[in-house]
C-alpha positions in Angstrom: 15.7 12.5 22.3 15.8 12.2 18.5 13.3 10.0 16.5 14.9 6.8 15.3 14.3 6.2 11.6 14.6 3.2 9.3 14.6 4.0 5.6 13.2 1.2 3.4 13.7 1.9 -0.3 15.3 -0.1 -3.1 17.1 2.9 -4.6 20.4 3.6 -3.0 20.6 7.1 -4.3 17.2 7.9 -2.7 18.2 6.4 0.6 21.4 8.5 0.6 19.3 11.6 -0.3 17.0 11.1 2.6 19.9 10.5 4.9 21.6 13.7 3.7 18.3 15.6 4.1 17.6 14.4 7.7 21.0 13.7 9.3 22.4 16.3 11.5 19.2 18.3 12.3 19.0 16.9 15.8 15.3 15.8 15.4 15.9 12.4 13.9 18.6 9.7 13.8 18.9 7.2 10.9 19.4 3.9 12.6 19.3 1.7 9.5 18.4 1.1 5.8 16.6 -1.6 3.9 16.6 -2.3 0.2 13.7 -4.7 -0.1 10.4 -5.5 1.7 11.9 -8.6 3.3 14.9 -6.6 4.5 12.6 -4.0 5.9 10.7 -6.6 7.9 13.9 -8.1 9.3 15.5 -4.7 10.1 12.3 -3.4 11.7 12.3 -6.4 14.1 16.0 -6.1 14.8 16.2 -2.3 15.3 12.7 -1.4 16.6 12.8 2.1 15.0 10.4 4.8 16.0 9.3 5.5 12.4 9.8 3.5 9.2 9.9 5.3 5.9 8.5 2.7 3.5 8.6 2.7 -0.3 5.8 0.8 -2.0 7.5 -0.8 -5.0 10.4 -3.0 -3.9 11.9 -6.4 -4.8 10.2 -9.4 -3.3 7.7 -8.4 -0.7 6.2 -5.0 -1.6 5.9 -2.1 0.8 2.2 -2.8 1.5 2.8 -6.4 2.5 5.9 -5.4 4.4 3.9 -2.8 6.3 1.2 -5.4 7.1 3.7 -8.0 8.4 5.6 -5.4 10.5 2.3 -4.2 12.0 1.2 -7.7 12.8 4.4 -8.4 14.7 4.9 -4.9 16.1 1.5 -3.4 16.5 2.9 -0.1 17.7 5.2 0.3 14.7 4.7 3.6 12.9 5.1 3.2 9.2 5.1 6.3 6.9 4.7 5.5 3.2 7.0 7.6 1.0 6.4 6.9 -2.6 5.9 8.3 -6.1 2.5 6.6 -6.5 -0.6 8.8 -5.6 -3.4 6.6 -7.0 -6.4 5.8 -4.8 -5.7 2.0 -4.8 -2.2 2.4 -3.4 -3.3 4.9 -0.7 -6.2 2.8 0.6 -4.2 -0.4 0.4 -1.5 1.2 2.5 -3.9 2.5 5.1 -5.6 -0.9 5.4 -2.1 -2.5 5.9 -1.6 -0.2 8.9 0.5 2.7 7.6 0.2 5.9 9.7 0.7 8.3 6.8 1.3 8.6 3.1 3.5 11.3 1.5 5.1 11.7 -1.9 8.8 11.6 -2.7 8.8 15.2 -3.9 8.2 16.3 -0.3 10.8 18.8 0.9 12.7 18.6 4.2 10.1 20.6 6.2 7.2 18.4 5.0 9.1 15.2 5.5 10.1 16.2 9.0 6.6 17.3 9.9 5.2 13.9 8.6 7.8 11.9 10.6 7.0 13.9 13.8 3.2 13.4 13.2 3.7 9.7 12.6 5.8 9.4 15.8 3.0 11.1 17.8 0.6 8.5 16.4 -1.2 10.9 14.1 -2.4 10.2 10.6 -0.5 12.4 8.1 -0.9 12.8 4.3 0.7 15.0 1.6 -1.6 17.8 0.7 -2.3 16.3 -2.7 -3.1 12.9 -1.1 -5.4 14.5 1.5 -7.3 16.4 -1.2 -7.7 13.2 -3.2 -9.1 11.4 -0.2 -11.5 14.3 0.6 -12.7 14.3 -3.0 -13.2 10.5 -2.9 -15.3 10.5 0.2 -17.2 13.6 -0.7 -18.2 12.0 -4.0 -19.5 8.8 -2.3 -23.0 10.1 -1.2 -23.7 11.4 -4.7 -22.9 8.1 -6.4 -25.7 5.9 -7.7 -26.9 3.4 -5.1 -25.6 0.4 -7.1 -22.3 2.1 -7.7 -21.8 3.0 -4.1 -22.5 -0.5 -3.0 -20.0 -2.0 -5.4 -17.5 -4.2 -3.5 -13.7 -3.5 -3.7 -13.7 0.1 -5.0 -9.9 -0.1 -5.2 -10.2 -2.5 -8.2 -10.7 -1.3 -11.8 -13.7 -2.4 -13.7 -11.6 -5.0 -15.6 -10.1 -6.4 -12.3 -13.6 -6.6 -10.7 -14.8 -8.5 -13.8 -11.9 -10.9 -13.6 -12.5 -11.4 -9.8 -16.1 -12.2 -10.5 -15.0 -14.9 -13.0 -12.4 -16.2 -10.5 -15.2 -16.4 -7.9 -17.2 -18.5 -10.3 -14.3 -21.0 -10.5 -13.0 -20.1 -14.0 -9.3 -20.8 -14.6 -7.0 -18.3 -16.3 -7.4 -19.9 -19.8 -11.2 -19.7 -19.6 -11.0 -16.1 -18.4 -8.6 -15.2 -21.3 -10.9 -16.9 -23.8 -14.0 -15.2 -22.5 -12.5 -11.7 -22.4 -10.3 -12.1 -25.5 -7.1 -11.4 -23.6 -3.7 -13.1 -23.5 -2.9 -15.4 -20.6 -0.1 -13.0 -19.7 -2.5 -10.0 -19.4 -4.9 -12.1 -17.3 -2.1 -13.1 -15.0 -1.0 -9.5 -14.6 -4.6 -8.5 -13.7 -4.8 -11.3 -11.2 -1.5 -10.3 -9.6 -2.8 -6.7 -9.2 -6.1 -8.1 -7.7 -4.1 -10.2 -5.2 -2.0 -7.2 -4.3 -4.9 -4.8 -3.8 -7.0 -7.3 -1.8 -3.9 -8.3 0.2 -4.5 -12.0 -0.4 -1.8 -14.6 -0.9 -3.5 -16.9 -3.4 -6.5 -17.7 -5.5 -8.3 -19.5 -2.7 -8.2 -16.4 -0.4 -9.3 -14.2 -3.3 -12.3 -16.5 -3.9 -13.3 -16.3 -0.2 -13.0 -12.5 -0.2 -15.0 -12.3 -3.4 -17.8 -14.6 -2.3 -18.1 -13.0 1.1 -18.7 -9.7 -0.9 -21.4 -11.4 -3.0 -19.4 -12.0 -6.2 -19.5 -15.3 -8.1 -23.2 -16.0 -7.6 -24.8 -17.5 -10.7 -27.8 -15.5 -11.9 
């Protein structure tokens, strides 16, 4: 029996390319496509595919949030992230959302099929470059300075962590912009990135996460 695949990607040409790459080999069957995160959620519930190939950057709900929602509703769903982004923040956010693997879009047919089969078996699978980055990340942790290793939210940049600290102290966007000499738009962009990386829906949830981690305490 072939593995039933749902392709979730906002680029039609890429979806067609994956279909051409996989169709006809007998190992997998493409049962559907989705062009947005919302569409991926609905199609996953409708089709119950064996493996979902999920892009990260899509209109509306992004791939990480779509993965989280799918996994919340279908705990046995096997989501394989297929993306161009290989940064640590995206990788760890995807894993926390419940993805079974993470490979890059330059993967050839053999690597993609191997990743699909591994995800179908319930194994964790990563592109070689992603696996190496993760090994380097965790290998470096014991050698970091104690304060650095204990820093909350390692997926955030220093600027994002600074802004999260100010949010946790109750400062609004204008106050943050004035304090850091940034434009309101830049602050809003940073906050959007923070919400995405922490997988929170709004400022209130971000404040709770930050204060639970010890941020926002007045010295």
